[in-house]
C-alpha positions as CSV (number, residue, x, y, z in Angstrom):
1,X,-42.5,20.3,-71.8
2,X,-44.1,23.7,-71.8
3,X,-47.2,22.1,-69.6
4,X,-44.7,20.7,-67.1
5,X,-42.8,24.0,-66.9
6,X,-46.3,25.8,-66.4
7,X,-47.5,23.4,-63.9
8,X,-44.1,23.8,-62.0
9,X,-44.4,27.6,-62.1
10,X,-48.2,27.4,-60.8
11,X,-47.0,25.1,-58.0
12,X,-44.4,27.6,-56.9
13,X,-46.6,30.5,-57.0
14,X,-49.1,28.6,-54.8
15,X,-46.3,27.6,-52.5
16,X,-45.4,31.1,-52.1
17,X,-48.9,32.2,-51.4
18,X,-49.2,29.5,-48.7
19,X,-45.8,30.6,-47.3
20,X,-46.8,34.3,-47.1
21,X,-50.2,33.4,-45.4
22,X,-48.6,31.3,-43.0
23,X,-45.9,33.9,-42.2
24,X,-48.7,36.3,-41.7
25,X,-50.5,34.1,-39.2
26,X,-47.1,33.5,-37.3
27,X,-46.6,37.3,-37.3
28,X,-50.0,38.1,-36.0
29,X,-49.9,35.3,-33.3
30,X,-46.4,36.5,-32.0
31,X,-47.7,40.1,-32.0
32,X,-50.7,39.0,-29.9
33,X,-48.3,37.1,-27.5
34,X,-46.1,40.1,-27.1
35,X,-48.9,42.5,-26.4
36,X,-50.3,39.9,-23.8
37,X,-47.0,39.6,-22.0
38,X,-46.7,43.3,-22.0
39,X,-50.0,43.7,-20.3
40,X,-49.1,41.0,-17.6
41,X,-45.7,42.6,-16.9
42,X,-47.6,46.0,-16.5
43,X,-50.1,44.5,-14.5
44,X,-47.4,43.0,-12.1
45,X,-45.6,46.4,-12.0
46,X,-48.7,48.2,-11.0
47,X,-49.4,45.7,-8.2
48,X,-45.9,45.8,-7.0
49,X,-46.4,49.7,-6.8
50,X,-49.6,49.3,-5.0
51,X,-47.9,47.1,-2.4
52,X,-45.9,48.8,0.2
53,X,-42.3,47.6,1.4
54,X,-41.5,46.9,5.0
55,X,-39.6,50.0,5.1
56,X,-42.4,52.2,3.7
57,X,-44.9,50.4,6.2
58,X,-42.4,51.3,9.1
59,X,-42.2,54.9,8.0
60,X,-45.9,55.2,8.2
61,X,-46.1,53.6,11.7
62,X,-45.4,54.6,15.3
63,X,-45.5,51.8,17.6
64,X,-44.6,48.0,17.3
65,X,-45.8,45.3,19.7
66,X,-44.5,41.8,19.4
67,X,-44.5,38.4,21.3
68,X,-41.1,36.6,21.0
69,X,-39.9,33.1,21.3
70,X,-36.4,31.8,21.3
71,X,-36.2,27.8,21.4
72,X,-32.3,28.2,21.3
73,X,-31.6,30.4,24.3
74,X,-28.3,30.0,26.0
75,X,-28.0,28.7,28.7
76,X,-31.6,28.0,29.4
77,X,-33.5,27.1,26.2
78,X,-37.3,27.6,25.3
79,X,-37.3,31.4,26.3
80,X,-40.4,33.6,25.7
81,X,-41.4,37.1,26.2
82,X,-42.6,40.5,24.4
83,X,-41.2,43.6,23.2
84,X,-42.5,47.3,22.5
85,X,-40.9,49.8,20.3
86,X,-41.3,53.2,19.2
87,X,-40.7,53.6,15.5
88,X,-38.7,56.9,15.0
89,X,-38.3,56.3,11.3
90,X,-38.0,53.5,8.7
91,X,-34.2,53.2,9.9
92,X,-34.6,53.2,13.5
93,X,-36.8,51.6,16.1
94,X,-36.2,52.0,20.0
95,X,-37.8,50.1,22.9
96,X,-37.8,47.5,25.4
97,X,-37.5,43.7,25.3
98,X,-38.4,41.4,28.0
99,X,-37.4,37.6,27.8
100,X,-37.5,34.7,30.4
101,X,-36.7,31.1,30.8
102,X,-37.0,28.5,33.2
103,X,-34.9,25.4,33.8
104,X,-35.5,22.3,36.2
105,X,-32.6,21.2,38.3
106,X,-32.7,17.3,38.3
107,X,-31.0,14.7,40.6
108,X,-31.0,11.5,38.5
109,X,-34.5,11.7,37.1
110,X,-36.0,13.5,40.1
111,X,-36.5,17.2,39.8
112,X,-35.3,18.9,42.9
113,X,-35.4,22.7,42.1
114,X,-35.4,25.1,39.4
115,X,-33.5,28.2,37.8
116,X,-35.5,31.2,36.4
117,X,-33.7,33.9,34.2
118,X,-35.5,37.1,33.4
119,X,-33.9,39.9,31.0
120,X,-35.2,43.4,30.5
121,X,-33.1,45.1,27.7
122,X,-33.5,48.7,26.3
123,X,-32.4,48.3,22.8
124,X,-32.3,49.9,19.3
125,X,-32.7,48.4,15.9
126,X,-31.1,50.0,13.0
127,X,-32.2,49.0,9.6
128,X,-30.1,48.9,6.4
129,X,-32.6,48.6,3.5
130,X,-35.8,46.9,3.8
131,X,-35.4,44.2,6.4
132,X,-32.0,43.7,7.5
133,X,-31.0,45.2,11.0
134,X,-28.6,45.4,13.8
135,X,-29.5,45.1,17.5
136,X,-27.9,47.3,20.1
137,X,-28.8,47.7,23.6
138,X,-28.1,47.4,27.5
139,X,-30.0,45.1,29.9
140,X,-30.5,43.9,33.4
141,X,-30.6,40.1,34.0
142,X,-32.1,38.5,37.2
143,X,-31.1,34.8,38.0
144,X,-32.9,32.8,40.8
145,X,-32.1,29.5,41.7
146,X,-34.4,27.5,44.2
147,X,-34.5,24.1,45.9
148,X,-37.1,22.3,47.8
149,X,-37.2,23.1,51.3
150,X,-38.8,19.7,52.3
151,X,-40.4,16.6,51.1
152,X,-43.8,18.4,50.8
153,X,-42.3,21.0,48.7
154,X,-40.5,18.4,46.5
155,X,-43.8,16.7,45.9
156,X,-45.6,20.0,44.9
157,X,-42.7,21.5,43.0
158,X,-43.1,24.5,45.2
159,X,-39.5,25.8,45.8
160,X,-39.6,28.2,48.5
161,X,-35.9,28.2,49.4
162,X,-33.8,30.7,47.6
163,X,-30.3,29.2,47.2
164,X,-28.6,31.5,45.0
165,X,-29.9,35.0,43.5
166,X,-27.9,37.2,40.9
167,X,-28.4,40.4,39.0
168,X,-26.2,41.4,36.1
169,X,-26.0,44.4,33.7
170,X,-25.0,43.5,30.1
171,X,-24.5,45.0,26.5
172,X,-26.4,43.3,23.9
173,X,-25.4,42.9,20.1
174,X,-27.3,41.0,17.4
175,X,-28.3,40.8,13.9
176,X,-32.0,40.1,12.5
177,X,-34.3,40.6,9.8
178,X,-37.8,41.9,10.1
179,X,-40.7,42.2,7.7
180,X,-43.9,44.0,7.6
181,X,-46.9,42.8,5.5
182,X,-50.5,43.5,5.0
183,X,-49.8,46.9,6.2
184,X,-49.5,46.1,9.9
185,X,-48.4,42.6,10.6
186,X,-44.8,41.9,11.6
187,X,-42.5,38.7,11.4
188,X,-39.1,39.0,12.5
189,X,-36.1,36.5,13.2
190,X,-33.3,37.6,15.2
191,X,-30.6,35.3,13.9
192,X,-28.3,35.9,16.7
193,X,-28.0,37.9,19.9
194,X,-25.2,38.0,22.5
195,X,-25.4,39.6,26.0
196,X,-22.1,40.5,27.4
197,X,-21.9,41.1,31.0
198,X,-20.1,44.1,32.5
199,X,-21.3,44.3,36.1
200,X,-22.7,41.8,38.6
201,X,-24.1,41.4,42.2
202,X,-25.1,38.5,44.3
203,X,-28.4,39.3,46.0
204,X,-28.8,36.1,48.1
205,X,-25.9,33.7,48.4
206,X,-26.3,29.9,48.8
207,X,-23.3,29.9,51.3
208,X,-25.8,30.9,53.8
209,X,-26.9,27.3,53.9
210,X,-23.4,25.7,54.0
211,X,-22.0,24.0,57.0
212,X,-18.5,24.7,57.0
213,X,-16.3,27.4,56.2
214,X,-14.5,25.8,53.4
215,X,-17.7,25.1,51.7
216,X,-19.0,28.6,52.3
217,X,-15.8,30.0,50.3
218,X,-16.5,27.4,47.5
219,X,-19.8,28.3,46.9
220,X,-18.9,31.9,47.1
221,X,-16.3,31.6,44.4
222,X,-18.5,29.7,42.1
223,X,-21.3,32.5,42.7
224,X,-18.7,35.2,41.8
225,X,-18.1,33.3,38.4
226,X,-21.7,32.6,37.7
227,X,-22.9,36.2,38.2
228,X,-20.9,37.1,35.0
229,X,-22.0,34.2,32.6
230,X,-22.4,35.4,29.1
231,X,-26.0,34.5,27.5
232,X,-27.8,35.0,24.1
233,X,-30.1,33.4,21.7
234,X,-30.2,32.1,18.3
235,X,-33.2,32.2,15.9
236,X,-35.4,34.3,18.1
237,X,-38.9,34.7,16.4
238,X,-41.0,37.7,16.9
239,X,-44.7,38.1,15.7
240,X,-46.9,41.2,16.3
241,X,-48.2,44.5,14.7
242,X,-47.3,48.0,14.0
243,X,-49.6,50.9,14.5
C-alpha cells in the first residue's frame, strides 16, 4: 500500500513539474506574440505618421490642375474638360472649370445636325475635413445648334448653318470628394453639380429661317424657354496634380 501511495505521489509531482514547464512555455510564447504585435502596431503608426493626409498635401501646395470627365452630364452626356485652381488653404480652393459636350441631332437614323454646349465656371471648393467639399460658383454657358445647309454638308457632317445660339448665366452648386496621394496626384469625384440659370440671351434665332410669321413666333417662344434650361452632372471625375 505504501508503495502505491509513493508511486501516486511521485506521479503527481512529475505531472506538476510538466504542467509548470508547459505553463512557462505558453507564457513565453504569449509574451513573444504580444511583443511582435506591439512592434507591428508601432511600425504601422510610424508609417501612418510619415504619410501625409489629403488636407496636409493641399496645405503644402499652391496650384491644382485637373482633367475632368462626366459620363452623366445633363442634358448632353459624355462631357469633358479641364479645371485649374489656386489653393488658398487646406480648406479653400478657388479657380475656373471648363466643360463641353456635343450631341448629334438625328432624323430617324440619319444625323442631320448637332448641339454643342460649353460651360465656363468660376467656382470655389470649401473642404470639411480631409476630402469632402462643397462647390459654389457662377458660370457662363454657350449653347449652339447647327443643321446641314445642303446635301454636301450633310455627307461631310459640316453643319455650317447656325439655327439657334444662346448664352446663359447660372449659379453652380455641388458636392464632392477629393483625395491627394503620393504628395502630388489628385483623384476627385463631384457626386452632383447643378447649374441654376438666372439670366439668358438669344444670340441667333432660328426664326430667321422660318417661312411664316406663325412659325417664327412659335420658334421664339421655344427659344425663350430653352435659354433657361437647367443643367448639371452626376459623378464627374477629376484627375490631375497639385504643385
